RORODO-499772 format. One record per residue (C-alpha): residue number from 1; x, y, z; residue in three letters. Coordinates in pm, 1 decimal. Layout:
<pt NUM; <X; Y; Z>; "Ala">
...
END
This chain:
<pt 1; <19585.1; -1455.0; -4859.9>; "Unk">
<pt 2; <19569.3; -1312.8; -4516.9>; "Unk">
<pt 3; <19844.4; -1089.1; -4394.1>; "Unk">
<pt 4; <20081.2; -1262.7; -4155.9>; "Unk">
<pt 5; <20187.6; -1004.9; -3901.6>; "Unk">
<pt 6; <20462.2; -1220.7; -3757.3>; "Unk">
<pt 7; <20625.8; -1267.2; -4095.1>; "Unk">
<pt 8; <20621.3; -893.8; -4157.7>; "Unk">
<pt 9; <20751.2; -813.4; -3811.9>; "Unk">
<pt 10; <21060.1; -1022.3; -3868.5>; "Unk">
<pt 11; <21141.8; -783.2; -4152.8>; "Unk">
<pt 12; <21492.6; -654.6; -4136.8>; "Unk">
<pt 13; <21585.8; -863.8; -3834.9>; "Unk">
<pt 14; <21606.2; -1198.3; -4003.0>; "Unk">
<pt 15; <21792.2; -1094.0; -4315.5>; "Unk">
<pt 16; <22108.2; -1031.8; -4117.2>; "Unk">
<pt 17; <22058.8; -1338.3; -3899.7>; "Unk">
<pt 18; <22045.4; -1582.5; -4188.3>; "Unk">
<pt 19; <22380.5; -1670.5; -4339.6>; "Unk">
<pt 20; <22438.2; -1623.6; -4712.0>; "Unk">
<pt 21; <22566.6; -1929.4; -4892.2>; "Unk">
<pt 22; <22745.0; -1809.2; -5203.4>; "Unk">
<pt 23; <22644.6; -2099.6; -5425.2>; "Unk">
<pt 24; <22465.0; -2032.3; -5752.3>; "Unk">
<pt 25; <22190.1; -2254.7; -5893.6>; "Unk">
<pt 26; <22284.1; -2350.0; -6248.0>; "Unk">
<pt 27; <22112.8; -2658.6; -6385.0>; "Unk">
<pt 28; <22070.5; -2545.4; -6744.4>; "Unk">
<pt 29; <22281.0; -2843.2; -6848.7>; "Unk">
<pt 30; <21982.1; -3062.9; -6760.0>; "Unk">
<pt 31; <21750.7; -2896.0; -7010.4>; "Unk">
<pt 32; <21702.7; -3115.5; -7315.1>; "Unk">
<pt 33; <21447.8; -2920.4; -7518.2>; "Unk">
<pt 34; <21293.2; -2576.9; -7513.7>; "Unk">
<pt 35; <20978.2; -2404.1; -7632.0>; "Unk">
<pt 36; <20811.7; -2064.8; -7587.5>; "Unk">
<pt 37; <21142.5; -1880.5; -7551.9>; "Unk">
<pt 38; <21180.8; -1586.2; -7320.5>; "Unk">
<pt 39; <21160.8; -1261.8; -7511.1>; "Unk">
<pt 40; <21312.7; -929.4; -7423.5>; "Unk">
<pt 41; <21513.2; -637.1; -7548.8>; "Unk">
<pt 42; <21421.0; -307.9; -7706.5>; "Unk">
<pt 43; <21200.6; -473.7; -7969.5>; "Unk">
<pt 44; <20972.4; -620.0; -7701.7>; "Unk">
<pt 45; <20791.3; -379.8; -7469.6>; "Unk">
<pt 46; <20668.0; -666.4; -7251.0>; "Unk">
<pt 47; <20359.6; -678.1; -7030.5>; "Unk">
<pt 48; <20313.7; -452.0; -6731.3>; "Unk">
<pt 49; <20334.3; -601.5; -6383.1>; "Unk">
<pt 50; <20114.5; -350.6; -6207.8>; "Unk">
<pt 51; <20119.2; -269.4; -5840.5>; "Unk">
<pt 52; <19792.9; -350.3; -5667.9>; "Unk">
<pt 53; <19659.6; -316.0; -5316.9>; "Unk">
<pt 54; <19638.6; -620.7; -5094.8>; "Unk">
<pt 55; <19871.7; -899.7; -4990.3>; "Unk">
<pt 56; <20018.3; -1152.8; -5231.0>; "Unk">
<pt 57; <19828.9; -1017.1; -5527.2>; "Unk">
<pt 58; <19876.4; -1178.3; -5868.0>; "Unk">
<pt 59; <20068.5; -931.6; -6083.7>; "Unk">
<pt 60; <20051.5; -1151.0; -6395.7>; "Unk">
<pt 61; <19770.0; -1195.4; -6645.6>; "Unk">
<pt 62; <19761.7; -1567.3; -6564.8>; "Unk">
<pt 63; <19957.8; -1829.6; -6374.1>; "Unk">
<pt 64; <20221.6; -2032.5; -6558.6>; "Unk">
<pt 65; <20209.2; -2412.3; -6536.7>; "Unk">
<pt 66; <20530.0; -2596.0; -6446.4>; "Unk">
<pt 67; <20501.1; -2949.9; -6582.1>; "Unk">
<pt 68; <20657.3; -3246.3; -6406.7>; "Unk">
<pt 69; <21027.5; -3297.6; -6491.0>; "Unk">
<pt 70; <21053.0; -2956.9; -6652.8>; "Unk">
<pt 71; <21199.7; -2616.4; -6582.4>; "Unk">
<pt 72; <21014.5; -2292.6; -6645.7>; "Unk">
<pt 73; <21205.8; -1966.3; -6674.8>; "Unk">
<pt 74; <21041.4; -1630.9; -6605.7>; "Unk">
<pt 75; <21204.6; -1305.4; -6707.0>; "Unk">
<pt 76; <21096.6; -964.3; -6582.1>; "Unk">
<pt 77; <21230.2; -626.9; -6478.0>; "Unk">
<pt 78; <21159.4; -418.6; -6169.5>; "Unk">
<pt 79; <21084.4; -70.9; -6294.9>; "Unk">
<pt 80; <20998.6; 96.9; -5966.3>; "Unk">
<pt 81; <21025.3; -1.7; -5598.7>; "Unk">
<pt 82; <20746.8; 184.1; -5420.3>; "Unk">
<pt 83; <20773.1; 38.0; -5071.3>; "Unk">
<pt 84; <21051.4; 94.2; -4821.0>; "Unk">
<pt 85; <21090.0; -251.6; -4667.6>; "Unk">
<pt 86; <21279.6; -561.3; -4779.3>; "Unk">
<pt 87; <20950.6; -728.3; -4869.1>; "Unk">
<pt 88; <20868.2; -439.5; -5105.6>; "Unk">
<pt 89; <21022.8; -652.0; -5379.7>; "Unk">
<pt 90; <20915.7; -936.4; -5612.1>; "Unk">
<pt 91; <20779.4; -1257.0; -5464.5>; "Unk">
<pt 92; <20752.4; -1593.6; -5636.4>; "Unk">
<pt 93; <20438.3; -1782.9; -5543.9>; "Unk">
<pt 94; <20412.3; -2156.6; -5612.6>; "Unk">
<pt 95; <20062.4; -2299.2; -5595.6>; "Unk">
<pt 96; <19828.3; -2577.3; -5701.4>; "Unk">
<pt 97; <19495.0; -2521.9; -5874.1>; "Unk">
<pt 98; <19159.4; -2696.6; -5854.2>; "Unk">
<pt 99; <18874.7; -2642.6; -6100.1>; "Unk">
<pt 100; <18508.8; -2708.5; -6039.7>; "Unk">
<pt 101; <18274.6; -2913.5; -6256.1>; "Unk">
<pt 102; <18199.1; -2601.3; -6458.1>; "Unk">
<pt 103; <18567.9; -2570.5; -6547.5>; "Unk">
<pt 104; <18611.2; -2249.5; -6351.2>; "Unk">
<pt 105; <18904.3; -2215.7; -6114.2>; "Unk">
<pt 106; <18766.3; -2292.8; -5771.8>; "Unk">
<pt 107; <19060.0; -2312.4; -5534.4>; "Unk">
<pt 108; <19432.1; -2253.7; -5504.5>; "Unk">
<pt 109; <19662.2; -2394.6; -5240.0>; "Unk">
<pt 110; <20007.2; -2278.5; -5135.1>; "Unk">
<pt 111; <20312.5; -2483.9; -5224.0>; "Unk">
<pt 112; <20556.2; -2208.3; -5125.7>; "Unk">
<pt 113; <20559.1; -1830.3; -5092.0>; "Unk">
<pt 114; <20912.0; -1708.0; -5164.7>; "Unk">
<pt 115; <21033.4; -1354.1; -5116.8>; "Unk">
<pt 116; <21341.8; -1199.5; -5271.5>; "Unk">
<pt 117; <21509.4; -1142.9; -4934.4>; "Unk">
<pt 118; <21599.7; -1496.9; -4823.8>; "Unk">
<pt 119; <21267.9; -1572.8; -4656.3>; "Unk">
<pt 120; <20965.4; -1783.6; -4745.5>; "Unk">
<pt 121; <20684.3; -1989.1; -4600.3>; "Unk">
<pt 122; <20423.7; -2255.8; -4661.1>; "Unk">
<pt 123; <20109.3; -2254.6; -4452.3>; "Unk">
<pt 124; <20199.2; -2199.9; -4087.1>; "Unk">
<pt 125; <20570.1; -2274.1; -4134.6>; "Unk">
<pt 126; <20835.0; -2021.4; -4236.2>; "Unk">
<pt 127; <21198.4; -2062.1; -4331.1>; "Unk">
<pt 128; <21321.2; -1847.7; -4042.4>; "Unk">
<pt 129; <21161.8; -2028.7; -3750.0>; "Unk">
<pt 130; <21053.8; -2364.9; -3892.2>; "Unk">
<pt 131; <21304.5; -2467.6; -4155.2>; "Unk">
<pt 132; <21374.2; -2785.5; -3959.4>; "Unk">
<pt 133; <21020.2; -2882.6; -4060.5>; "Unk">
<pt 134; <21024.1; -2742.5; -4413.2>; "Unk">
<pt 135; <21366.1; -2882.2; -4495.3>; "Unk">
<pt 136; <21440.9; -2615.4; -4755.3>; "Unk">
<pt 137; <21791.0; -2510.2; -4860.3>; "Unk">
<pt 138; <21825.5; -2131.3; -4881.9>; "Unk">
<pt 139; <22117.0; -1971.9; -5067.0>; "Unk">
<pt 140; <22171.8; -1604.1; -5143.4>; "Unk">
<pt 141; <22426.1; -1345.1; -5240.8>; "Unk">
<pt 142; <22315.3; -992.2; -5149.4>; "Unk">
<pt 143; <22457.7; -662.1; -5039.8>; "Unk">
<pt 144; <22200.9; -616.6; -4765.9>; "Unk">
<pt 145; <22298.1; -255.7; -4695.4>; "Unk">
<pt 146; <22185.5; -161.8; -5046.4>; "Unk">
<pt 147; <21916.0; -422.6; -5102.5>; "Unk">
<pt 148; <21631.4; -200.2; -5223.3>; "Unk">
<pt 149; <21853.9; 8.2; -5449.0>; "Unk">
<pt 150; <21982.2; -314.8; -5606.0>; "Unk">
<pt 151; <21626.7; -427.2; -5683.7>; "Unk">
<pt 152; <21530.7; -89.6; -5832.1>; "Unk">
<pt 153; <21581.0; -114.3; -6207.9>; "Unk">
<pt 154; <21702.2; -476.1; -6191.0>; "Unk">
<pt 155; <21632.1; -769.9; -6420.0>; "Unk">
<pt 156; <21508.9; -1101.7; -6278.1>; "Unk">
<pt 157; <21555.0; -1440.9; -6437.4>; "Unk">
<pt 158; <21369.8; -1698.2; -6226.3>; "Unk">
<pt 159; <21395.1; -2071.8; -6290.9>; "Unk">
<pt 160; <21145.5; -2315.0; -6138.9>; "Unk">
<pt 161; <21261.7; -2679.0; -6150.8>; "Unk">
<pt 162; <20989.1; -2942.7; -6105.6>; "Unk">
<pt 163; <21164.5; -3269.4; -6019.6>; "Unk">
<pt 164; <20844.5; -3455.2; -5938.5>; "Unk">
<pt 165; <20872.7; -3477.1; -5561.4>; "Unk">
<pt 166; <21064.2; -3154.3; -5499.5>; "Unk">
<pt 167; <21092.8; -2807.6; -5651.1>; "Unk">
<pt 168; <21388.7; -2570.7; -5674.6>; "Unk">
<pt 169; <21343.7; -2198.1; -5737.3>; "Unk">
<pt 170; <21652.6; -2007.9; -5847.0>; "Unk">
<pt 171; <21649.7; -1632.2; -5896.1>; "Unk">
<pt 172; <21927.5; -1444.2; -6074.2>; "Unk">
<pt 173; <21900.8; -1068.5; -6027.7>; "Unk">
<pt 174; <22111.1; -832.5; -6237.3>; "Unk">
<pt 175; <22127.8; -481.5; -6093.7>; "Unk">
<pt 176; <22119.6; -169.6; -6309.0>; "Unk">
<pt 177; <22499.0; -140.7; -6279.6>; "Unk">
<pt 178; <22542.9; -495.4; -6414.1>; "Unk">
<pt 179; <22628.4; -661.9; -6082.4>; "Unk">
<pt 180; <22470.5; -1006.6; -6048.6>; "Unk">
<pt 181; <22308.6; -1142.5; -5732.8>; "Unk">
<pt 182; <22110.2; -1457.4; -5659.9>; "Unk">
<pt 183; <21844.2; -1598.0; -5430.0>; "Unk">
<pt 184; <21774.6; -1971.8; -5428.3>; "Unk">
<pt 185; <21522.3; -2195.9; -5253.8>; "Unk">
<pt 186; <21583.3; -2567.4; -5296.6>; "Unk">
<pt 187; <21425.6; -2895.4; -5186.9>; "Unk">
<pt 188; <21070.2; -2763.1; -5156.5>; "Unk">
<pt 189; <20834.8; -3058.1; -5108.1>; "Unk">
<pt 190; <20577.9; -3121.8; -5381.6>; "Unk">
<pt 191; <20279.4; -3351.1; -5336.2>; "Unk">
<pt 192; <20142.7; -3337.8; -5692.7>; "Unk">
<pt 193; <20400.2; -3301.6; -5968.8>; "Unk">
<pt 194; <20130.1; -3251.0; -6231.5>; "Unk">
<pt 195; <19962.9; -2963.9; -6050.0>; "Unk">
<pt 196; <20221.8; -2689.7; -6005.4>; "Unk">
<pt 197; <20179.7; -2329.3; -6110.8>; "Unk">
<pt 198; <20385.7; -2015.2; -6056.3>; "Unk">
<pt 199; <20297.0; -1649.1; -6040.4>; "Unk">
<pt 200; <20488.1; -1328.3; -5984.0>; "Unk">
<pt 201; <20341.7; -1154.6; -5683.5>; "Unk">
<pt 202; <20383.8; -860.5; -5451.6>; "Unk">
<pt 203; <20265.1; -706.4; -5127.0>; "Unk">
<pt 204; <20057.5; -390.8; -5090.3>; "Unk">
<pt 205; <20148.2; -203.2; -5408.4>; "Unk">
<pt 206; <20516.8; -241.1; -5330.6>; "Unk">
<pt 207; <20664.7; -246.6; -5682.6>; "Unk">
<pt 208; <20592.1; -237.3; -6054.1>; "Unk">
<pt 209; <20768.7; -409.7; -6339.8>; "Unk">
<pt 210; <20756.8; -553.9; -6689.6>; "Unk">
<pt 211; <20714.8; -922.9; -6774.9>; "Unk">
<pt 212; <20903.7; -1049.4; -7079.5>; "Unk">
<pt 213; <20766.8; -1401.1; -7108.4>; "Unk">
<pt 214; <20828.6; -1760.8; -7012.7>; "Unk">
<pt 215; <21040.6; -2048.4; -7138.3>; "Unk">
<pt 216; <20976.1; -2418.2; -7080.7>; "Unk">
<pt 217; <21230.3; -2697.7; -7107.1>; "Unk">
<pt 218; <21234.5; -3068.8; -7027.9>; "Unk">
<pt 219; <21465.4; -3203.2; -6758.9>; "Unk">
<pt 220; <21663.4; -3522.3; -6738.2>; "Unk">
<pt 221; <21787.6; -3666.0; -6411.1>; "Unk">
END
């Protein structure tokens, strides 16, 4: 993915300009069945999320499919924040996949690129300048003065809700001192409910972490 200079230049400026709506995203009551439970704890060393050069690199071994009318939960820790900017933190990348006749992955297309700092985009539209077009609902609870130190050593629990025509992404971040924060993106348009994948991503070797697995559950409306 090509680097978007404008998005980077907004940096610290937009995080103070956007208001923080202190509303959590808790829809666990809609989950009717689960499989592949999230693992974690001292008995599970997890899988390394390695820093890599480049923009929007895939830090996972493979993308995770989010089936229609289901919720997928990702759990990971941030072991080290290497960068010094707000975007030097975990990103959640929603995408579609296309395979060629040989069965090999041939193409991916953005559904949404979502940063941890109340900012995301899809194609040429971003949530700071073009949210009237995107129509997303952004909610967050952060101590912006200490944002990077909060992320350092934190635990992420990220829930991706596929409602068929829209997607919600809800991040719960627990800092090393036990304080809980959240970052939510709701009402993201989805054109193909059966072709939605998620990956944990990052920019320019900005952070490293440990992935502790995924959980899938069915949703009822």
